[in-house]
N, C-alpha and C positions, 0 to 999 in steps of 0.2 A: 224663779225664771218668769219673765213677763209673758203674757198671752200672745200667741202669734197673731191674734186679731186686734190687739191694742193699737189704737190709732190708725187702723187700716179699714178700708171699705171691704165688705164681703163681696167678692166677684164671682165665686163659684158656688153652686148649690150641690147638695148631696146627689150621688148617682142613684138613679131609680132603676129598678128591675121589675119585671113582671113575669109571672108564670100563670098559665091557665090551661084548662083541658077543653078540648073541642069534641063534642059527641061524634061518633063515627058515622051516624046516619045523616048528618047535616050536609046539605048541598052547598051552602054558603056558610062561612064561619063568622064568629064574632070579630069585631074590629074594635079592640079596646085601646084607648089612648090614656096616658097618664100626664097630668099637669101638676108640677110642683110649684108652690108659691111659699114665700116666707115673709114673716112680719116681725118686727121688733115689738115686744109686748112691754108697755109702760103703764104704770098707774099714776095718774095725775089728778089731784084733788079727789081721790077716792074712786075715780072712773078709770076702767081699763081701756087703753087705746092701743091700736095696732097700726104701726107705721111700715109701709113697704120697705124692704131691705135695700132697694136701689138707692144709692147715694148716702146710706146711713153708715156712720162710723161706729163700729161696735167696740165696747170696752168690757173688761172683766166684770162679771156679775149680770150683764145684760141677758135677758131671756128672749129667745127667738122661737116663734111657733111656725112649724112647717105644716102645710096642708097638701095632701095628695088627693087630687080629684081624678077618679077613674070614670070614664064614659065609654059606653058600648055603642058605637055607631054601626055595628054589623047587623045582619039579618037573623042571627041566632044568638041564644044565650051564651054567656061566658061562664063556664063552670070552674070551680076551684081557683078563683081569682086570688092571686097572692102578690100584691104590690110590696116591694121592699125598698128601703132607703138607708143610706149610710148616715151615721151620726158624724157630723163634720169634725175633723181633727181640731183640737183646741176648744172643743165644747164637751159638755156632759149631758146625757139624757136626764130630764127632770122626772123623777119617779112619780108614777101615777098619772102622767100627763097624756098618755095615748088615749085617743078617742076613736072608736071604730064601731058604729052600730052594725049589728049582725056579723061581726068578725071577732076573732080572737087575736091577741097580740103575742108575738114571740120576739126574742132578742138573741143577738149573736155577740160573742166575745172575741171571735176570730175572723171578722170581716165577712161573715156569711157562709162559712164552711159548715158550721153546726148551729142549731137553733133550739131554744127552749123558752117556755113561758116564764120560768124562774131559773135562770142560769146559776150554776154553782162553780166555785173554784176550790181546789184542793191545796191546802197549805201544809208544808212540812214543819212539824213542831218536834221538840225533844221527846214528846210522848208518842210521836208517830204522825201519820197523815191525818189531817182534819179537813172535812168538806164543809163549806159554808156557802150561804147565799152570796152571790157576787154583788158588789156595790154597783148601782146603776151608772156610776161614772166610768165604769169599765166597758159598758156596752159600745159596740162598734157599729151595729146595724139593727134595724127594726123591720119587722114585716107583719103584715096583716093577712090572716087567713079568713077569707070570706066564707061564711057558713052556707049561703045559698048561691043561686046563679044570679048573674047580673044580666037582666033582660035586655033585649034590643031597645035602644033609646034611653036606657036607664043610666043613672050616675050614682056613684058612691063616694063619700068623703071620709078620709082618714086623716088624723092629725096627731102631732106630738110636739113636745117642747124640748129645747136644749138650753143650757146656760153656758155662756162664754167663760172659760177658765181664766 
C-alpha cells in the first residue's frame, strides 16, 4: 500500500498539547507558548541539510525533524512542563531521535491515553501471552517531561524525527 504522503505536500502538523503546574502562591502565572516547526532532513555530499516543510513533497523514506520550542513569557516559572505531540499518520518515529535537555521522553501507543518511556505490547502465542518492547513504528505520540521549572523569559527546545512510510 503506498504511503498517504507519496506525491503530496504535507499541509498539517502534529497536534501539540501542553500540561504545566502553577504554584498556588503566584499572583501571576506562567504564559507558556509552543511553536512547532518541521524540516525535511537530507544528506547531500556528506552534509546534513534541513529544508522547511512548506512546499516540500514528501516520499517514502524521507525523514522529517520536528522541533517544539517552548517559551515562558509569563512572570512566574512554569513547573512540570509537559509538551506532547502526535506522530503523524503515515510516518514512524525514528528510534533514539528525541532530544530534550533536562527532560525525559515518554511515548504512547494509544494516542496519548497512556505513556511509558519504554512501551510494551502483549502478544498471544500458542505458549501463552508474551510481553515485548513495542517497535517505535507503533508510537502514536511523544511527550517530554521537563525536570525543572521553565523560568520567566526562558525557552526550551525539544525535537524528534519521523520517517515517511
